[in-house]
N, C-alpha and C positions, 0 to 999 in steps of 0.2 A: 504493499502499499504506499504509493509515493505520500499523500498528504500527509498521513501520519509519520514521516519523515523528514528531518530538517533538510532544508536546501542549503546548499554549499555553492559561491560564489567560483569563480577559477584561480582567484587569490585567495579564498578561504583554505581551497586544495593546496595550491601552490604553497601556503605558509605552514598547513600540518607537515607535506611531506618535505617541506625545506628544500623545494625545486621549483623552477620557474615556471612564469604562468604560459609561456609559451609551450614547456612539455607537456602541462595538462592540457592546452588546446591541442596539439597533435594528437595525444592520444583519444581527445572525441573526434578529432575531421576521420580520423584512421579508424574509427569505429570499436577501439580498445575500451573504452571508458563512456558507458551510457550518460547522456545530459539531454537537458531539456534546453531549447533555444527561446528566449524574450527577447525580440527585437534582434540586436546585434550582439546580446550577453547570452552567457550560458548559466546553466543551474545543474547541477549534479545533488540528487538524491543520497544522504548518509548512507544508505542502503547500497547503492549503487557502489559509492566508492568504497563501503567493505566486501561487496561482491569482486571488485576490479583486484583491491589487494590481497582477498584471499585464491583467487587464481592465478597471482604472480608469486606468490608465497614459496618460497625454495622446499619448505617441508611443511605433512601438515599440523594443523591445529592439535596440540594435544588435548584430550579430554582426561577428566577427573579419574585418578586412578591408575592413569597410564603410567608407566617407566621412562617412556620416553625412549624404549628402544625397539627394534622390530625382533630381536631375535628371544627366542625362547627359554625362560628360565632353565639352567641346570639342574636337576635331580640329585638331592645327595643320597 
C-alpha cells in the first residue's frame, strides 16, 4: 500500500544512502528503483526503497534464531 508508506524525494534517498541525486535518478530512469513522477519531481515510497535495498543486498537478512551460517551444526 503506497499511501500507507512515506514518500521520499530523490534528495531524501540520496542523503539516506550517502549518494548523489544523480545516482538515484539513474536508478529510477533505468527501472531499478520504483518511483512516481509528479511533474518534474520523483517520489519514492519507503517500501519501494526497502525492496530495492533488499534486492541489492549481498546476503539475505538473518531471521530471529538463525546462527548466520549455512553450514549444518556438527554433532558430538
